[in-house]
C-alpha positions as CSV (number, residue, x, y, z in Angstrom):
1,X,107.7,-5.4,-27.3
2,X,105.0,-5.2,-24.5
3,X,104.7,-1.8,-25.2
4,X,104.2,-2.4,-28.9
5,X,101.6,-5.0,-28.2
6,X,99.7,-1.9,-25.7
7,X,100.0,0.3,-29.3
8,X,98.5,-2.4,-31.4
9,X,95.4,-3.1,-28.5
10,X,94.9,0.8,-28.6
11,X,94.8,0.7,-32.3
12,X,92.6,-2.3,-32.5
13,X,90.2,-0.7,-29.8
14,X,90.0,3.0,-31.2
15,X,89.3,1.1,-34.9
16,X,86.4,-1.0,-33.3
17,X,85.0,2.2,-31.8
18,X,85.4,4.3,-35.1
19,X,83.8,1.4,-37.3
20,X,80.9,1.3,-34.4
21,X,80.1,4.8,-34.6
22,X,80.1,4.8,-38.4
23,X,77.1,3.3,-38.6
24,X,75.6,5.4,-36.3
25,X,77.0,8.5,-37.9
26,X,74.3,7.9,-40.7
27,X,76.8,8.8,-44.0
28,X,78.2,11.6,-41.7
29,X,75.0,13.2,-41.3
30,X,75.3,13.1,-37.4
31,X,77.7,15.3,-36.0
32,X,78.8,13.2,-33.0
33,X,79.2,9.8,-34.4
34,X,80.9,11.6,-37.4
35,X,83.2,13.0,-35.0
36,X,83.8,9.9,-33.0
37,X,84.4,8.0,-36.1
38,X,87.2,10.4,-37.6
39,X,88.7,10.6,-34.2
40,X,89.1,6.7,-33.8
41,X,90.2,6.2,-36.9
42,X,93.0,8.6,-36.5
43,X,93.9,7.3,-33.0
44,X,93.9,3.6,-34.5
45,X,96.4,4.9,-37.4
46,X,98.5,7.0,-35.2
47,X,98.9,4.0,-33.0
48,X,99.2,1.3,-35.7
49,X,102.2,3.6,-37.3
50,X,103.8,3.3,-33.5
51,X,103.4,-0.3,-33.7
52,X,105.1,-0.9,-37.4
53,X,108.4,0.5,-35.5
54,X,109.1,-2.5,-34.2
55,X,106.6,-5.3,-35.7
56,X,106.6,-6.4,-39.3
57,X,103.7,-4.9,-41.1
58,X,102.0,-8.1,-42.4
59,X,102.0,-9.7,-39.0
60,X,100.6,-6.4,-37.4
61,X,98.2,-5.8,-39.8
62,X,96.7,-9.2,-40.1
63,X,96.2,-9.0,-36.0
64,X,94.6,-5.5,-36.5
65,X,92.4,-6.6,-39.2
66,X,91.7,-9.7,-37.7
67,X,91.0,-8.6,-34.1
68,X,89.0,-6.0,-35.4
69,X,87.0,-8.0,-37.4
70,X,85.9,-10.4,-34.7
71,X,85.3,-7.3,-32.4
72,X,83.0,-5.4,-34.8
73,X,81.0,-8.8,-35.9
74,X,80.4,-9.2,-31.8
75,X,79.5,-5.1,-31.8
76,X,77.0,-5.9,-34.6
77,X,75.4,-9.0,-33.2
78,X,75.4,-7.3,-29.5
79,X,74.4,-3.6,-30.0
80,X,72.6,-4.1,-33.6
81,X,70.9,-7.3,-33.4
82,X,73.0,-8.6,-36.6
83,X,72.7,-12.2,-36.1
84,X,75.8,-14.6,-36.5
85,X,74.6,-18.0,-38.2
86,X,77.1,-20.8,-37.9
87,X,79.5,-20.3,-40.9
88,X,79.7,-17.0,-39.7
89,X,81.0,-17.9,-36.1
90,X,83.1,-20.6,-37.8
91,X,84.9,-17.9,-39.8
92,X,85.4,-16.0,-37.2
93,X,86.8,-18.9,-35.1
94,X,89.2,-19.5,-37.7
95,X,90.3,-15.9,-37.9
96,X,91.0,-15.8,-33.8
97,X,92.8,-18.9,-34.7
98,X,94.8,-17.7,-37.2
99,X,95.9,-14.6,-34.6
100,X,96.9,-17.1,-32.2
101,X,98.8,-19.3,-34.3
102,X,100.9,-15.8,-35.9
103,X,101.3,-14.9,-32.2
104,X,102.4,-18.2,-30.7
105,X,104.5,-19.7,-33.5
106,X,105.5,-17.2,-36.1
107,X,109.2,-16.4,-36.0
108,X,108.5,-13.1,-37.5
109,X,107.0,-12.0,-34.3
110,X,109.8,-11.2,-31.4
111,X,108.4,-11.8,-28.1
């Protein structure tokens, strides 16, 4: 199961990198950011598919999407200067809480 979480982590990081470069690709008109975007999403989906060999799709996708949303919001804030107001921060906190609850208490996730 530890390898499954490693695969899922790689999938999340690759997706966050891809999405970060998607903004810089300027609608796929800039070569390097476009290549990083396509490579990042390819790596992300490849490792997400490896995760799905062991982890239920609903749980894996919830973790992948939830962590991705929080990390992308952080990237937007830190690198793109996109402000996060109180409701956004509360919502992101709820997403993090949901991922933690699924991982710690759900019987669908084998530890």
